[in-house]
N, C-alpha and C positions, 0 to 999 in steps of 0.2 A: 821945808820949815820945819824952823825947833819946835816943840810939840805940839805935832798930829801924827797920828798915830799912820803906822802904812795899809794897804788894802791886803786883807790874808788873801793868797789864791787857795782855791776849792782843790779839795784832793782830783786825782785820778779818778775814783769811786763815784763822787757827785756826780761829774760829768759822762760817766757811762751811764746813769741811774735818767739821768736828764733826756742822753740821747734816746734812750733805749722807750720812755713816752713819748717823745716825740714818733718817732717810730708806729708805735702803737695807735698813735691818733689819725696818723696821714693813712694808716691801713683800713681804722674804721671809716674813715672822708673816704675811701674808694670802694669801701664795700658797699657803702650806703647808694654811692652814685652808682655802683654797677646794678642793684640791685634796682633801684629807682628805671633803669635804660631797659635792662632785659627783663623784668618783669614776671620771670621764670612760674609763676603761678598761676597765670593764662594758661600754659599750655595742660596744667592738667585739667582746669575749669572744663576747658574746652571738650579734653578729651572724655570727661565724664557724661559733658552734653550732647558729644556726639554719640556716645554709646548707649544711651538711656533708648532715642529712638529704635536702635537696632533692637534693645531685647524686649519691647512694646511689640513692635510688631512680629517680632516670632510667637512670640505669646497670643497674639491674634490669628497666627494662621496656624499654629497647633489646638488651636482650642475653638475651631470655628462654633458660633451659636443655631444652634438649631432653626431661628427665625432671620436669621442672617441676609440682611438685604442682598448680597452676592446669590446667594441659595434663592432666595425669590426672583433673581430676575434671571439664573440658568431654567427654574423652573415653570418661569412664564409662555416662554417662546414655546413651549412642549406643548401647553396646556392649550394657547392658541391655536397650534399645527391641529391637534384634536378636535378641536369645535369645529375646524372648517374643513377638516375632512370627513366629518360624519354630519352630512345636512340636515336641518330641523325639520321634522313628517309635517303633510300637508293633509287638508282639511279631510275628514275619511268622506269617500263618494258613496252614496246614503246604499248602492245597492251592494254594495262591501259589508252594508252595516247589520245582521238581524237582530229584532229586538223582540224578546219574548215576556209577556206577562206570566208573577209566578205568585203563588198564593201558598198561604203555611200549609191549608189542607184544604181536603176538596172540596167536603160538608158540612156545615156548622151547623151544631144543636143551638135551641134555643137562649135567647140572649148572648154568644159566642160574636164576636166580629172578625169578620177575614182581616188578615194581615195581608197587604200588598207589597210585592215589591216588582223590578226590570232588571231583566237581565240583558246586556249587550254584550253582543260576539260580533269581534273583524271576521269579516268571513275573506278578508282580500291577502294578497299577495305583498304587500306592505303597509309599515306603519303608519300610522295617519291620528289627527288631532277628533276629537269629537268636544262638545259643550255638554257635560251631563248635569250643570247646577240644574236645581227647579225650577228658575227659569223655565227650562225645556222638557220639564217633565210634566207631563196628564194622562194621568187617570183615570178611566170610564167604566160605568159597570150600568149596562144595558141588561132589559128584560123584553125579550124579541125587537118589537123598535121601540121600544121604551124605553130613554136615556131615566136613571133613576139617581146616579150619584155623578161628580165629576171633579177631581181633584181640584181643577183651579178656582170653582165656585166660590169658595173662600180660604183661596189661598195668602198666607201674610208673608212678608218681606224676603222675595225669592229671591234669589244668587244662579250667579254662573259662577262655573266647573269648569275649564276647557282639559280633559285631560288627553295622554298619549294614549293610542292600545297598539300594543302590539301585533303584527301579523299571527292571528289564531289564536290571539288573547278573547277569553271572558271573564266580564267582571259583571257584580249585581249588586242590587241595592244595600246597603248598610244597615240603615234603618229603614224599616216599612212603614209603611202608609197606612192607617187603619180607617175602615169603612165602618162608619157607625151602625149601617144598616137604616138610614134612612136617605129622604128621596132630599138632592140637595138645589139652591137655585142660589141667584146671586142675591143679596138681599136677606137672606134664611139665613144666616152661619150662625145669629144667636138666640134665633128658632128655639125652644126649649121643646116645639110644639110641632116640631116638621115629621110630613108622614112615615109610616113605620112600612118596610119591603115588607110584604107576606114572606112567609115561611110557609112549613109544611110540606116541605121538596121541592119548593120552588127554583128553576135553574136561572140562574144570570149570569152573565158573560163580560169578561174583564180583558181592555182590551187597554193599551200603554203606548206613549210616541214619547220618544225622547231625542234631543237634537235635531228635531224637523224628521226623524224618522219613526215610521208606524208598526205598531208591529202587524206579522202577514199574517194572524190569526188571534184569537180568544184564548183565554183560560175559562173555563166552565165551573162553575162554582155551585151548590144544593147550599141552599137555608130549611131548617127545621126551625 
């Protein structure tokens, strides 16, 4: 048609640039699709997570704690075996126990109060148990056939204490019992006017009992 302008053809350089742009777009699309399908980041994360427990286990193995459960579990059977191997001691036979009365002095001046103790010896060949608590202790002071004082007359809050006496072992009272040099009787414990034991060289004998075993003899003391 007359009057219309003919379409201009682009130069070869323009077509080359367009082809390059299309190729780059296609490459970008392909790369995105590959990343979505392959997900290469998963391998790194899995490797990191699997490596961490191995490091923790190695640290725990190389640095065991003194109170570790595994150590306790290992030690427990040994303790149980030892306990089973050593049977518990049986009660002492009375004929294997030697009981003696002990005093801090042989004679006492005027106003000096005797301090009395018990000495116990396991004369047997085996370890044994004996109740040496205050519930089983009795101190008795006599003069001839006259009983002057008995520790149980005014005893308060007695208690039991079972101990194991090794064969041949001797034990003695930790704290002595004090005789106030008066005549005791149940019901006179708070009496400040109880009869006083005569002095002037008078002889008294102390006998003791503990765990159901009485002393074979007595301990003589003199009061002045």
